N, C-alpha and C positions, 0 to 999 in steps of 0.2 A: 416544849413547843414543837409541834410537828413541822418538819421542813417540807417544802414543795420543790420538786425537781422536774424540769422539762427536758427531755432528751430528744433532740432533733436528729433523726437517724436517716441516712441516705437510703433510697429505695434499692439501689443496686447492691447494697451490702446484704439484703435479705436473701439473695441467691448465692451468696459466697459460701462455697463448700470446703473451705480450708479447715483442716483439723488442728493446725498449730495455733498457738496464741498470737495475737496481733496487738500492736500498739495503736491506740486511738490518738488522732491528731485533729485539732480544731480550736475552738474558742470557748472560754468560760465567760458568761455574761451574768453579772449580779447587779440587781437594782434595789434589793432589799435584803435584810439579814435572814429572812425566812424563805427566800426564793432564789433558785439557781437555775440558769439555762445552760445546757451543755450542747453545743453545736458540733456534731461530729462531721468533719469534712471528708475524711477517708481513713483507712487503716493501713498499717505497714507491718509486714512480717517481722516478728521479733528477731529471727535469724538474720534477715537482710539488714535490719537497723543496727544490730550488734556488730556487723562487719564494718560499719562506718561510724562506730561510736566515737573514735577520737575527734572526728570533725562534725559530730551531730549538732554541737552548739552553733557552729557557723552556718550549718544548713538551715536550722530553724530560724536563726537570726536573719539570714538572707531571705527566707520565705516571708517572714514577718515584715521585713523592710519593703517588700514588693506589694504589700497590701495598701489600700487607700489610707490616707492619713487620718480620715475621720474614723475609720474602723480601728486603726492602730491606737488612737487616743482613748477609745472606749475599752478595747480588749486586745490582748496580745495573742498571736498565733503560738500555740504551745502544744506539748504532749498532754493529753487529757487523762490517760490511764491505760488500763489493760483490758483486753477482750479475750476471755478464755473460751475456747471452743473444744478443748480436749475433755472428754467425760471424766477421766481419772484426775485431771487437775481440778476439775469442777468439784468432785467429791472431796478432794483434799481441802479445798477452800471452804466448803460447807462445814467440814469438821472443825476447822480452825477459826471459824467466824466468832464463836463465843469467846475463845481465848484472846483474839484480837480486841474484842470489845472491852474485856476486863483490863487488858494491858494498857489500852489507851485511856481508860477511865482513871487509872492510877496516876498517869502522867498528864492529866488534863490541865492542871495549873501551869505546869512547865511548858506545855504546848501553846497555851494562850499567851504567855509572856514572851515567847519567841527565843528561848535560850538555846544553847547548843544541844541539849538533850532531845529537843524536838526532832531534829533530823535523824538522830540515831534511833530513837524509838519509833518514829514513823516508818523507817525502813525495816524495822523488825517485823512489820506485818508481812504475812505470807504472800501478799499480792506483789511485793517488791522483790521477790526472789527471782531475779532475771538472770540472763546470761552474764558471765563474769566480765567479758569485754565491754558489755553495755553498762555494767555497774561502775566502770571507771569514770564515765561521764555523767553519773547519776546526780552529781551536785547541780548540774544545770537542768537535766531532763526531769529528775524526780524531786528536786528540791523545791517543790511548789506547795502552796497552801491548800490547793484543791487537787484531788486525785480520785478517780472513780474506777471501779472494777465491774465489768460487765461479763455475763456468761450466757451460754445457750444450754438449756436443759437437754434438749434432744433435737435432732433434725426433723422430727415429725411435725405435723401440723399442730399449731397451738389452739387454745380455746377460741381465739378471735379469728381463726381462719388464715393465719399467716405463717409461713415456714420460717424457721430460724429467727424468731423475734427475740431481740436482746432483752435480758432482765438485769436490772441493777442490783448487784449483790450488796455492796456498801459503798459509802462515800467518805473520803477524808476531806472534811470541810473546815477550812481555816485551821488545819492541824488536828482536828478532832474527828473520830470515827463516828459517823451518823448511820444509824440503822432504822430509826423511826422517821419515815418519809412517805410522801405520796408522789408517785411517779406518773408523769404524762409523757408517753412515747409518741412523738409526732413524726410520721414518715413523710419525707419530702423527696421529690424527684430533683436530682442535681441539675441546676440551671446550666445551660450551655449557649454559646453565641449562635444565633440563627435558629434556635429551637424554641426556647422559652426562658423566662426569668420571673422573679417575683417582685411586685411593687405594691406599696400601700395605697397609692393614689395615682391618678392620671396626671400628665404634665400640666394641664390647664387649671388643676385645682389649687396649685400653689399661689395663684394670683389672688390677692385679698380683695374682696369686694369693698368698694368705697361706700360707706354708709355713715350717716350722722347719728345713728341710734347707739346709745351707750349700752354696753353689755350689763346684764344684772350682776349683783354681787356674788350670787351663787356660781355664776360662770367663771368669774375671776378666782374664786376660792377653789373651784374644781381644777383649774389649771395650776394652782399652787401646790396641790397635793402631790405626794410622791407617786411616781408611776409604779405599777405592780410588775410590769414587764416592758423591757426595752425592745419594742417591735421594730423600730427603725434600725437599731444595731443588729438585731437578729436577722432581719431581712437582708441587710448589707452583707453580713457574714455568709449567709446561705448563697448569695449571688457570687461570692468570691471563692467558693469551695473548689470549683473546677480549676481556677487559676492557681490556687494553693497546691493542689495535687500535681499540676503540671510543673510548677516551679520546683516543688520538692523532689519530684522524680528526675528533673533535669540536673539537680545537684547530686543526686545519688548515682545516676548512670553517667559514666564518663563519656565525653564526646569522642566520636571516632576521628581518627587522624585523616589527613587529606588523602593518603594512599588507600584508605579503606572505602572511600566514597566511590560510588559508581559513576559512569560517564554521563548519565542523564542528569542527575542533580548538578554536576559541575557545569554541564552545558546550559542548564537553566539559569544558573547564577551568572555565567558569562554573558548570556543573552540579555538578562535583566540589566546588567551594568551598561552594556552597549546601548540598549534602548533608552535607558535613563539619561545617558549623556546626550544622545541624539535629540530626544524630545525636550530636554532642558535647554539645549541650544536653540531650538526653534522657538520655544516659549520666550526665551530671553530676547531674541530678535524682535518678536512681536511686542514684547514689553518696551523695548527701546523705541519702536515706531509710535506706540500709543503715548509714551511719555513725551515724545517730540511734539505730537499734535496737541497734547494737553498744555504743554508750555506755550505753544504758539497761540492757542485759543485764550489762555489766561492773559497773554500780552495784548491781544487784540480786544479783549473784553473790557479793558480800561477805558476805551473810547465810548462816548455816550451813544453814538449812532449804532455801533455794533451791539452794545448791551440792549438797547431798545428794540432793535430788529430781532434779536434772538428771543427776547421775552414775548414779542408779539406774534412772530411768524412761525418759529420752529421751537417753541417752548416744550411741547410734549415730546417731539422727536428727540430733542437734545437730552431730556431727562431719561428717556428710554435707551438712548445710545450710551449714556453714562452708566446705566444699570448693566447693560450688556458688556461694556468694557470692564467693569468691576468684576463681573462673573468670570471673565476670561483671565483677569489678573490674579484673582484670589484662589484659583483652583489648587495651587500647591500649598497654600496656607491652610485650606480646609483639609487637604489630604495629609498634611504633616501632623504626625502624632508625637508630640514631645513630652506628654505627661504619661510616664510609664506606670505610675501607680494607679491611675484611673483605668488602665487597660485590664486590671485584675478583676474588676467588678463587671459582671455581664450587663447589668443595667446601664452603667456608664458607657460601656462600649456600644450598646445598642443605640443610645441617644446620640453619641458622637457619629455613628455610622449613618443614622437617619439625617442628621444635619449635614454630613459630608456629601451624601448622595443626593440630597435635595437640589443642589445646584446643577449638577450635570443632567439629572432627570428633567428638570425644567428646561434646560437648554436643548435637550434631545426632542422633547415634545414640541417646543417652539419651532425648531428647525423642521420637524416633520410636518407640522401645520403650515409652515411657510412654503415648503415644497409642494404640498397638496394644493394650496390656494394659488401659489405662484405659477406653477405649470398650467393650471386651468385658466388663470388670467392671461398668461402668455399665449396660450393656444387660441383664446377667444378675445384677443386684444382689440381687434377692429370692431367687433360687435359691441363690446363693452364701451369702447370709446364713442361709438355712435349713440348708444343708449344714454350715456351720461350727457352728451351734448344736446340730445333731444330733451332730456329732463331739464337741463339748464334753460333751454329756450322756452319750454313750457312754464317753468317757474318765473322767468322774466315776464312772460305774457300775463301770468296770474297776478304779479305785482302791479303791472300797468293797469289791468282791469280793476284791481282793488283800489288803487289810488283814484281812478276815475269815478268809481262807485262812491268813495268817501267824499269827493268834491260835490256830489249831488245831494240827494236826501236818502242816506242809508237807513233802511228798515223803517222809512216813514218819518224819521226824525228831522226836524227843521233846524239846520245848522246855519252858522254865519257864513254867507257866501264868500265874502272877501277873505276872511281868515282861512276858510277851507280851500279857496283857490290858491292862496300863497303856499300853504303847506302841501297841497296836492301837486302844484307845479314843481316845487323843490324836490319832492319825492320822485316825480316822473323824470326830471332831468338827471337825478342820480342813477336811477335804474337804466335810463337810456345810455348814459356814458359807460356804465359797467357792462351793458350788453354789447356795446361796440368793442370794448376791450376783449370780451370773450370771443369775438370773431377771430382775433389774432391768436388767442390761446388755442382755438380749435385746430390750427395747423400743426401745433407741436404736442397736442394732447395725446396722440397715439404713442409718441415716444415717452411721455410721462407714464403712461400705463405700462409700457414695456420695462421702464426703469423700476417701477414699483414691483413688477413681477420678478425681475432679477434680484432686487434687494431682498424680497421675501425668500427666494431660493437660497441665497447666501447667508443672510443674517437672521432668518426666522420670521415668523408671522407678526410679532409685536412691533418690529421696527417699521415696516411699511404701514401698519395700522396706526401707529403714532404719527407717522408722516401724513396719513390721510386726514387725521384730526386737524393738523395744522393747515392742510390744503383746504379743508372745508371752511375753517376760520378765515383764510385768505380769500376764498371765493365768495364769501358772504360778508365781506368787509363793508360794502355799501349799506347793507341792512343794519349792521351794527352801528354805523355812523348815523344813519337816519334815526334809529332808536335812541341813540345817545342825545341827538339834537332835540327830538320831540320830548324825551323824558326830562331834559333840562327845562324846556318851556313849561311842561306840565307840573313839575315839582315846584318851580318858581311861582306858578299861579296858585298852587295849593298852599304854599307857605304864606303868600300874600293874603289870601282869603282867611287863613287861620289867624294871622296877626290882626287883620281888620275886625274879625269877629271878637277877639279879645279886647280890642279898642272899644267896641260898643258895650261890652260888659264891664268896662272899667278895670280890667285886669292886664297884667304885664308879666311876661315870662322872665324869671330870674335864672340866668344860666349858671350862676355860681352855686346856688342852692338847689337847682333843678326843681323848681316849683313855681306856681303862679302867685304873684303878690298883687295887692291892690295898688292902683295908681290913678291920680287925678289928671284927666285930660282936659285940654282947653276946647273951646267951642270951634275954633278954626281947625283943630285936629279932627274933630268929629265931622265937620263939613267936608274936609278933604278925604277923610276915610269913606264917607258915604258916596262921594263922587267916584272913588276908585273901586269900591266894593261892587257896585251894580254892573259895570261893564265886564269886570273880571268874572263875576258869577255867570253872566250871560254867555261869555265866550268859553266857559269851562266845558260844556258838552262837545263843542267842535274840537277842542284840543284833546278831550278824552277819547273820542272815537279813533283819532289817528294814533294816540298813544296805545290804546288797547290793540289795535291792528298790528303795529310793529312790535309790541311786546309779545304777542302770540307768535309772530314770525321768529323773533330772536330767541324766545324760550324754546321753541321747537328745535331750532338749530343747536342750541346748547344741550338739549336732552339727547339729540342724536350723537353729538360728540361725547357726552357723558356715558352713553351706552357703550360706545366703542372703547372708551377708557376703562370702564368696568370690566369689559371683556379682556383687555390687556392685563389688568390687575389680577383677574382670576387665573389667567394663564401663568402669571408669575408666582402666585402664592399657593396654588394647588399642590398638595404634597403627593405627587404621583408615586413616589417610592413607597410611601406608607399605604396608599390605596392598593398597590400591587401586592405588597407583602401581607396586607390584611386579607386579601382575597385568597392568597396562597397559604399563609400560615398565621391565623389570627392569634395564636398563643404568644406571639411576640409583642402583643399590646395588652399587658395585664393592668388591672385596675382594682386593687384590693385583694385580700386573701380571705379564705374561709376554711373551716375544719369540718371534715366528715368523720364523725365518731364511729369507729369500727366496732369497738367492744370494750368491756371493762372486766378485768380479772384481778383476783386477790391472791396474795401469797399465804393467806391464813388458811389453816386447816379446819377452823371452827365453822366456817360458813362457806357454802359453795360459791363458785364464781358465777357472775351474772353477765349476760350479754346485752349490750345496748346497740341496736342497729338502726340504720336509716335515720340518723340524727345529723342535722346540719346546724352550724352556728356561724355567725358573722365574725370577721376578724376584729371588729370593734369590741366584741364581748370579751370578757376576761378569760384568759387561758388557765385561771386558777382551778386546781383539782380539789374538789371537796373531800373532806375526811369521811371515809366510808366506814369508820369505826371498826377497823380490822385490828388484829393483834399486832401485826407488823407493818404492812404497807399495802396500798392498793395501786394497781396499774391501770391507767386509762390509755387506750390506743386509738389514735386518730390519724387521718391522712390530710396533708396540706394541699389545698387546691387554690386556684386563682380565678377571679372574675376577669372578664375581658371587655375591652372597649368596643362599642359599636362604631360603625363607619361614620355616623353623624358626629359623634364626640371627637373623632380623630380630625375631621375636616373643619369643624366649626371654629376652633381657636385660630386657624389660619385666615378664615374669611372675616373674622371680627375686625382685623386691622384694615380691611378694604373699606368697610362701611363704618369706620370709627367716627368720622366727622359727620355722618348722616344720622340725624335724630329728629324727633318731633319738634324740638325747640328750633333747630336749624331751619326746618321747612316753614314753620310759622314766622320766623324772622324774615326769610326771603319773601314770603307772601305779603307780609306787612310792608316790606320795602317796595314791592311792586305797586302796591296800592297808593303809596304816598309819592311815587315817582322816582324812587331810588333804583338805579340799575342793579340787576342781579350780578354779584361779583363773579368774575371768571373762575370756573372750576377746573380749567385745564391743568393737568399735572398734579392736582391735589390728591387724587385717589390712587396714583401710582405708588408702589413701595419706595421707601427712601433708599437712595443709592448709598452704598458703603463708602467710607472715606477713601479718597484716592491714595493709593500707596506710593511712597516716594523713596523706597530703599534703593541702594546702589545695584547696578545690574549684575555685578559679581555675586553679591549677597542673594539676589533673586535667583541666579543660576544655581547656587548652592542649595537653596530651599527647594527648588524644583527637583534637583538631583536626589537629595536626601529623601524627599517624600515619595519618589518613585522607587528608590532602593528599598524603602521600608515595605512596599507592597510585594516585593519579590522575596522577602525573607520567609 
């Protein structure tokens, strides 16, 4: 059975001009007995590694322990094998390859059983003839079931157009020497934070769509089949290669003493500690003030009057202030990185950084918009105040003329004069009382405009905008009251007519079973029903025109408030950091991988090598290399690339939460409620993002979290 080996080779190693042998370090990933993935993270000089051979076991163990736990459960970071770049060594290995093959075939049974002869015989291979000091720790470094030997034939350009392309000489696979294999060399660019990384899917694809359709049987059987390649593990390992190299070199190179450090790094560290203590103290003082107000408001909210007034008058402003306070309180928690393992994977670090920077970017944009609108409003406060007062006066005049028009014959309809007069006079009195109150508000309205301007400059645009919503609701309270009163009359009239109509049909509504049942009515009930049905039906047009008029007014006001609330929500949820980074460096947003086949070459002398160019394949396709029927092996060379997200796919998951409660069924339910006289439920505060839970840690603990999170930034 031919084996299939995929060698994931870093691109920067193609330009490595070292002439000495190197040790390969990385991961072995096996998902089937006939398939092996070798992820090469980096190489280390054999001479350098031999000088640290007594502690190499601890270095590799420490590097492996710093990797993400998901990767550590699937594969361990270890020594992969040897990379020979010396031509003389390469010739010696070529001459001894057949002897090694015969030697390992004689001891095949012993190697599979795992006895003590396996280690001795496996090390008799010429690829294990390392430096003597390194051989002392070979029990840990070389005592592995898998071991590979790579070599470079020449520094000249290969058949596929790449300099110094590695060739797989032979593999020690589970203790056996394997020479019959197909090799797929995949060249990848080492991921780095701030540059690029690899990902199989975009963040929004993990959310499972809710569907009631059951999957076919062949789909379930397909998921039960064994995977041919562990793409998730391989992608995770590739994203950890830079961190593995950095951690490994940190253990190899000793740290300099304090006396060897220059004055500038020391000054940087001291400045960082002083700044961390200063800013942590200021944040803790603000935390204590906010906790005091939160405790006071919680105590006051137990009273019915306070709770009702808060929900009616300052509901939206209170929710937005809570969101802003949570943003201020949670900044050290977002900045604090306590999971050291997750920092080894570039993909995890990128996601954590996006989430961490989203808070302060939203805050900065909000404050900038607040200053832009606040200073303009403050500069034109008098003209804005005069315009608003004139608008309110014109709106009151429009309401009066509308009520007078409804008391007559609107659009030629003949209404009941007595009922129209009662409803019209009640509406006119309410409008007149409210207009009189607005005369007193006009004297202080200029100060209200200036207060909103200062609040926008200090707290951002969303806080005064939320307060404007509550002020609009308060200024139009008389319209809401009139709409509620007339809708109550209209809905009662509609329900009475529906009940009387069922009476004439001999039907009765069963509220327990939610259906219409037959019922025997008496003659007296029919007579009383007939006497009530006629006047109610004749008075319905008069009630309807007043209900339609005030429903239009109330719906328009609610839509204006809803538009402002949507604007606030968009400001809160827009990922400004992601948009800026996408414009500057779109490679930081990968979505899937694909392979560009560079060429195919064979180690056989019977048939010439063939080149395959300009071929692309999706990452979803199998990476399996077909058998090219060569005498020894075939090598397929390809380059790993990434697809990238568009700007719409980056933004759309954030905006889905804003319009989560808005759907066709919701709109139809509201429209049906308006037709039967039900008031449209208040939407204030429902489209705003949910505030985070209020933190209640001790102020000393909060100071420590602030200090540690800032110290971590200066390291």
